[in-house]
MIROTI-146632 format. One record per residue (C-alpha): x, y, z; residue in three letters. Coordinates in steps of 0.5 Angstrom, whole numbers, padded with zeros to 4 digits, always signed. Each point is the difference from the previous one (the first is absolute). Layout:
N
XYZala ...
REM end
This chain:
289
+0048-0040-0059thr +0007+0001-0002ser +0005+0004+0002glu -0001+0005-0006asp -0007+0000+0000asn -0002+0000+0007pro -0008+0000+0002his -0001+0003+0008his -0006-0003+0004met -0002+0005+0006ile -0005-0001+0005tyr -0002+0005+0004leu -0002-0002+0007thr -0007+0003+0003met +0000-0003+0008tyr -0006-0003+0002lys -0002-0002-0008cys +0003-0007+0000ala +0007+0003-0001ser +0003-0006+0004thr -0003-0005-0004his +0001+0003-0006ile +0008+0001+0001ser +0001-0007+0003glu -0004-0002-0007asn +0004+0004-0005leu +0007-0001+0004lys -0001-0008+0000ser -0002+0000-0008trp +0005+0005-0002tyr +0006+0000+0004asn +0003-0005-0005thr -0002+0003-0007gln +0001+0008+0002leu +0004+0000+0006lys +0002+0007+0001asp -0005+0003-0004asn -0005-0002+0005val -0002+0006+0004ile -0005-0001+0006thr +0001+0007+0003ser -0005+0004+0003ser +0003+0007-0003phe +0000+0003+0007arg +0006+0004-0002thr +0003+0003-0007ile +0006-0005+0001ser -0003-0006-0002asp +0002+0000-0007val +0006+0004+0002asp +0003-0005+0004lys -0001-0005-0007asn +0005+0002-0004ile -0002-0005-0005gln -0006+0001+0000leu +0001+0008-0001gln +0004-0001-0006arg -0005-0004-0004thr -0006+0002+0002met -0005+0004-0005his -0008+0000-0001ala +0000-0006-0006asn +0004-0005+0005asn -0002+0001+0007thr -0007-0002+0003cys -0002+0002+0006val -0007-0003+0004val -0004+0000+0006thr -0006-0002+0004ala -0004+0004+0004leu -0006+0000+0004arg -0006+0005+0001glu +0003+0005+0004pro -0004+0001+0006val +0000-0007+0000asp +0008+0000+0000his +0000+0005+0006phe -0005-0004+0004leu +0005-0006-0001ser +0006+0003+0001ala -0003+0003+0006tyr -0001-0007+0003asn +0006-0002-0002glu +0005+0005+0004val -0005-0001+0006met +0000-0007-0001his +0007+0000+0001arg +0001+0005+0006arg -0005-0004+0003his +0003-0007-0001thr +0007+0004+0003arg -0004+0002+0006tyr -0002-0007+0002leu +0006-0003-0001arg +0004+0006+0005ser +0000+0000+0007gly -0006+0005+0000met -0005-0006-0002ser +0002-0003+0007arg -0004+0006+0003val -0007+0000-0003gln -0003-0007-0002asn +0001-0002-0008glu -0008-0002-0001thr -0002+0008+0002thr +0006+0002-0004leu -0003-0004-0006gln -0007+0001+0001arg +0000+0008+0001gln -0006+0004+0000asn -0003+0002-0007glu -0001+0007+0002thr +0007+0001+0003thr +0003-0004-0007leu -0004+0005-0005gln +0002+0006+0004leu +0007-0002+0000his +0000-0001-0008phe -0003+0008+0000glu +0006+0002+0004gln +0005-0003-0005phe -0003+0003-0005val +0000+0007+0003ile +0007-0002+0001asn +0002-0002-0007phe -0003+0006-0002ile +0004+0005+0004asn +0007-0004+0000glu -0001-0005-0005pro +0008-0001+0001gln +0001+0002+0007his -0006-0004+0004ser +0005-0005+0003tyr +0007+0001+0003ser +0002-0007+0000asp +0003-0002-0007arg -0003-0007-0001met -0007+0004+0000glu +0002+0005-0004gln +0002-0006-0005leu -0007-0003+0001glu -0003+0006-0002met +0002+0000-0007thr -0005-0005-0001his -0006+0005+0001val +0003+0006-0005tyr -0003+0000-0006ser +0001-0004-0006met +0001+0006-0005ser +0007+0001+0003gly +0003-0005-0005ala -0002+0004-0006leu +0003+0007+0004arg +0006-0005+0000gly +0000-0002-0007leu -0001+0008-0002lys +0006+0001+0004arg +0004-0005-0004leu -0002+0003-0006gln +0002+0007+0002gln +0007-0003+0001cys +0001-0004-0005his -0004+0003-0006gly -0007-0003-0003asn +0004-0004-0005asp +0004-0004+0006his -0005-0001+0006ala -0005-0005+0001pro -0007+0001-0001asn -0006-0003+0002leu -0002-0005-0004thr -0006-0004+0003ala -0003-0002+0007tyr -0005-0004+0003leu -0006+0004+0004thr -0001-0006+0004ser +0003-0006+0003ala -0006-0005-0001gln +0002-0006-0004asn +0007+0003+0000leu +0004-0007-0001asn -0004+0000-0007leu -0001+0008-0002lys +0008+0002+0002phe +0003-0004-0004pro -0005+0001-0006glu +0002+0007+0001met +0008-0001-0001met -0002-0004-0006asn -0004+0005-0003gln +0003+0007+0002his +0008-0003-0001cys +0000-0004-0005pro +0008+0000+0000leu +0000-0003+0006ile +0000-0008+0001pro -0007-0002+0001lys -0002+0000+0007leu -0004-0007+0003asp -0006+0001+0005glu +0002+0001+0006phe +0001-0004+0006ala -0005-0001+0005ala -0001+0007+0005lys +0002-0001+0007thr -0004+0004+0005ser +0003+0005+0005lys -0001-0001+0008ala -0004+0008-0001ser -0005-0003-0005gln -0004-0003+0006ser -0001+0006+0003asp +0001-0003+0007gln +0000+0006+0004tyr -0006+0004-0005asn +0004+0006-0002tyr -0002-0001-0007his -0008-0002+0003ala +0000+0007+0004ala +0003+0004-0006ala -0005-0002-0005arg -0005+0001+0005thr +0003+0008+0000val +0001+0000-0008trp -0008-0002+0000met -0003+0005+0005glu +0001+0005-0006gly +0002+0006+0005gly +0007+0005+0001ala +0005-0007+0000val -0003-0003-0006ser +0000+0007-0004arg +0007+0001+0002ala +0002-0007-0002leu -0003+0002-0007cys +0004+0007-0001ile +0006-0004+0002ile +0000-0004-0005his -0003+0005-0005val +0007-0001-0004met -0001-0008+0000asp -0007+0001-0003tyr +0003+0005-0005ser +0005-0004-0003cys -0002-0007+0000trp -0005-0003-0004asp -0005-0002+0006val -0006+0001+0002pro -0002+0006+0004val -0005-0002+0006pro -0007+0004+0000ala +0002+0004+0007phe +0007+0002-0003cys -0004+0003-0006lys -0004+0004+0004gly +0006+0002+0004val +0004+0002-0006phe -0005+0004-0004glu -0001+0005+0006asp +0002+0007-0001glu +0004+0000+0005ala +0004-0005+0000phe +0001+0001-0008arg +0003+0007+0003lys +0005-0002+0005ala +0003-0006-0005leu +0001+0006-0005val +0003+0004+0005lys +0004-0006+0003ala +0003-0002-0007ala +0002+0007-0001thr +0004+0001+0007val +0003-0008-0001gly +0002+0003-0007glu +0004+0006+0002ser +0003-0004+0006arg +0003-0006-0005asp +0007+0002-0001asp +0004-0006+0002ser +0005-0003-0004asp -0003-0006-0005pro +0006-0003+0001cys +0002+0000+0007ser +0001-0007+0002arg -0004+0000+0007asp -0006+0004-0003phe -0006-0004+0004pro -0006-0002-0005val -0006-0001+0005met 
REM end
């Protein structure tokens, strides 16, 4: 990389897709090589590139590499739900309210109760995804659950704002976090040849929620495997993820997507959505979910 011929790398953050592990490794390896050209932003607002004047002036399709890693969409939702609930449950136990109830009772809630809780979570998310919770921290935590295809909408907005020749395009992505320490560097080295070579990632550290201490993830997966109304809803919520990313569609979701009633509703929703989308693509506070 030289001042007169800069190359850029953008990592598109996907929560609950090993994003913390990826970001830490990229920052550690690239800090001394690419400095300000390393952008580890989630693209939740259109201002991510607008705020970086150097990047804005020099990036174009031939010198900007955009990469990310994701996971199976429904599996992503279940894991994100567990992350959200683990944080809230932990905060509750640490608060004064935890003295009122027995901690063991809280940690070993009835399986049926946990399943009903997940079903209600999905219902609330469908009805009011941005306003399910009044607490600011809880609203921010909900971003873990949002669709992974939202990042693509952010890139499209950047193209509309800056023009196709100067906006970053998605270069490559992984569809699984398996063997990530080898696969992510391999992807970078193969698809981003202008960027300094990336070595194997350091060992991944586990997050507290991964142990499923409070059984939220297990209960959510049980509901999903039942194949009922909530399972159908999870398929429909993630139709854009299955359409936009090269990930296999579960057999159950294929049946949902092939249903004539669903197809008609999807066409109607897409038509209504087009007529309502009159926002400014260069707005600095335009939310990309």
